[in-house]
N, C-alpha and C positions, 0 to 999 in steps of 0.2 A: 460367224454363225448367227449372231444376234442381228446383224444387218439384214440377212436374208429372211429371218423370221419376222422382223418388223415390216419389211417390204411386202411379204406375202400377206401378212395381217392387214396392212393398209390397203392393198389391192382388193382384198375381199370386202373390206368395209366400204370402199368407194363404189363398187358395183352393186352393193346391197341397196344403195339409195337411188340408183339409176331407174328412171321411169321408162318402161318399154314404150316404143312408139305404137300408135294404134290407128287403125283404119277408121275413117269417118264416112265411108260409102263413096258415092260418086255424084258428080254434078254434070250437067251438059253445057258444053261451050261450042257454039256454032254446030250443033248436032253431034259433036264428038263426046264420048263419055270420058270424063277425067276423074281419076281416083284421088281422094283427099286423105292425107295422113297427118296426124299430130306427131311431130318428131321430138318435141321437148316442151315441157311445161304443162300446166293445167289449162287446157283450152277446150271449152265445150265444142263438140262436133258441129253444132249449129253455127257457132262463131267461125270455125275454120272454113266451113263451106261458104258462109256469107262473105268473108274477107276475100277468099280466092275467086269466088264468082264475081264480086265487085271489081277485082283487079282485072280479070279477063275481059269483062264487058266495058271497062272504062275507055273513054275517048280522050282522056287527059294526055297531054304530051309526055313522052318518055324522056328520061335523061340517062346519060352514060352510054357505054358501048352496047348494053342490053337495055331492055325496057325496065327502068327503075321508077317506081311510083310509090308515093306515101299517101296513106289514107287511114283514118280512124285509129291512129297510134301504131300502125303497122307499116313496115317498109317491105315492099314486094319487088321481086326482080326475076326476069326470065332466066332459065338455066342455059348454059352454053350447050351447043349441040353434042359435045363430047360426053355430057352427063345424061343423055336420054336413057331411060324413059322419063326422067324428071323434067317437067315443063317449067316450073316456077317454084319459088320459095318465098315465104313472108316471115319476117322476124319482128318481135316486140320484146322488150326487156324480159329475159328468162324464158321466152317462148319461141317456138319455130314450127311452122306448118309448111306442107309441100303438096304440090299437085303433080300427078304422074299420068302419063299416057297409059291407057288400058287396051288390052287385046280383046276385042269383042268376038 
């Protein structure tokens, strides 16, 4: 009985500190509207939009089986087709942002 009580109490405590993801509006990439979301960490929406806009517009070579690029302390990578509508994600220590296809 004690183990169950501790487990339930711990689960409640861990979700209390979780930060909900938040929408940061949309950017345009080659005319398409792309939704920007902060998935984890304290990232200003202006930063999330700037990082993903830079990633999509970059002409730097990609590495890996998908397009992996690093810039401004972030590592960004395209999502596999199986994860649509997510287009790409970028991570930095303790932070994660993502871009999603939107239905206009």
